[in-house]
C-alpha positions, 0 to 999 in steps of 0.5 A, spaced: 499 500 500 502 506 498 504 510 503 501 518 504 507 521 503 507 518 496 500 519 494 501 527 496 507 527 492 503 523 485 497 528 487 502 534 486 506 531 480 500 530 476 497 536 476 504 540 475 504 535 468 497 537 467 498 544 467 504 543 463 502 539 457 495 543 457 499 549 455 505 545 450 499 541 447 495 547 445 501 553 444 506 548 441 502 541 439 506 539 433 504 539 426 498 533 425 500 532 418 507 530 419 505 525 424 501 521 418 507 517 415 508 511 417 507 504 415 505 500 421 497 500 423 494 507 424 493 510 430 487 514 432 488 518 439 483 521 443 484 525 448 481 526 455 476 531 458 479 538 456 485 536 453 487 538 446 490 532 442 497 535 443 496 533 451 498 526 449 505 528 446 509 523 449 505 518 447 504 521 440 512 522 439 513 514 441 508 511 437 510 515 430 517 514 432 515 506 432 512 507 424 505 508 426 501 514 422 498 517 428 491 521 427 489 526 431 481 529 431 481 537 431 473 536 431 473 534 438 476 540 440 477 540 448 473 534 448 467 537 453 461 534 449 458 528 451 460 521 450 456 519 445 456 526 441 464 525 441 463 518 439 460 520 433 465 525 431 470 519 432 466 514 428 465 519 422 472 521 422 474 514 421 469 513 415 471 519 412 479 517 412 477 510 410 481 507 416 482 500 417 485 496 422 486 502 427 488 502 434 485 507 438 489 510 443 485 513 449 486 517 455 481 518 461 474 520 457 477 518 450 477 510 453 469 511 454 468 514 447 473 509 444 468 504 447 462 507 445 465 507 437 467 500 438 461 498 441 455 501 437 459 505 431 463 500 427 459 496 423 465 495 418 470 493 423 475 498 422 477 498 430 482 493 432 484 494 438 484 500 443 489 501 449 485 505 454 489 509 459 486 511 466 479 511 463 474 510 468 470 505 466 466 504 472 465 512 473 468 516 478 465 516 485 468 524 485 464 525 479 457 526 483 459 532 487 462 536 481 459 543 479 459 542 471 455 538 467 461 536 463 464 533 470 458 530 473 458 525 466 462 521 469 458 519 475 457 511 476 450 512 475 451 516 469 446 512 463 451 512 458 456 509 463 451 504 465 450 502 457 458 501 456 458 497 462 453 492 460 456 491 453 462 486 454 463 484 446 468 488 445 472 488 452 477 483 449 480 487 445 481 493 450 487 493 454 487 498 460 492 501 463 492 504 470 497 506 476 496 504 483 493 510 485 488 515 481 487 522 484 481 522 479 478 515 480 478 513 487 475 506 486 479 503 479 475 497 477 478 492 472 474 492 466 470 485 464 473 481 459 479 486 458 487 486 459 488 489 465 494 492 467 496 496 473 503 499 474 507 501 480 506 508 479 500 513 481 497 519 478 491 520 472 496 525 467 503 524 469 503 517 467 502 518 460 510 520 459 512 514 463 516 509 459 513 503 462 507 505 460 509 508 453 513 501 452 506 498 453 502 502 448 507 501 443 507 493 443 499 493 443 499 498 437 504 494 433 502 487 435 501 482 430 493 481 428 494 473 429 496 475 436 491 480 437 485 474 435 489 469 439 488 474 445 481 475 444 479 468 442 482 466 449 479 471 453 472 469 450 473 462 450 475 463 457 470 466 459 465 462 456 468 456 460 468 461 466 476 459 467 480 465 468 485 466 462 492 466 461 495 473 464 501 472 461 499 477 455 504 476 449 509 480 447 508 486 452 514 488 455 511 489 462 515 493 468 517 488 473 512 490 478 506 490 473 499 487 475 496 483 469 489 481 469 485 478 463 478 477 463 477 481 469 471 482 473 467 489 475 469 487 482 475 487 481 479 493 484 486 494 482 487 500 488 491 497 494 
């Protein structure tokens, strides 16, 4: 269990990181067209609430350097609209650019948007998989007390959150990454049927430039289709037989202290 001092340190570093990348991601996001080169699987970035796409700068740079064409969606703006509205924007972007075999890399609210697209707005199965970083798939208890509708939408009893929890079909294609402490999500819960990875660090924002997290994101994005399908098949078969699948996810360069759970259930918290 993390000490109070360590938690307070994570909390402070988290907000310092967020402030820095809000400014940099807005004023110096980079040239989005320069990110489109590369012969690997295309990646679509979906940031969190009030985050410009440049907020995910460290992850974007690593993916592009690994050979992935990285697509950002300026139409999302600061991502303050309801999840369903933003999901339609993402789905429209995929259609307009005829993107296929896509990996979504999402932060926080972006993971809810990505799952909505995968669940309800992707009839052509353009999306192969998603990496969701610090996403409150079960909501956040803090959201009940927020002053704005945008943040109250993350409440555990929000209709869209509940709707997404009920849809388990796409979870086997989702990899979640969280830390052991998140200042915005007091009760971190594993996503049922997904590959859930917990790294031995804390924060909601600062994890985005942690080397261990970036290594996992790059590996999942570059994972051969046959490996991805193997993971999905094993997870679905295990769910049908009610047998926990093997947690040794092929290929992922896991940090020594990382915890991996495949086929987790909503009742499995990852916070010590």
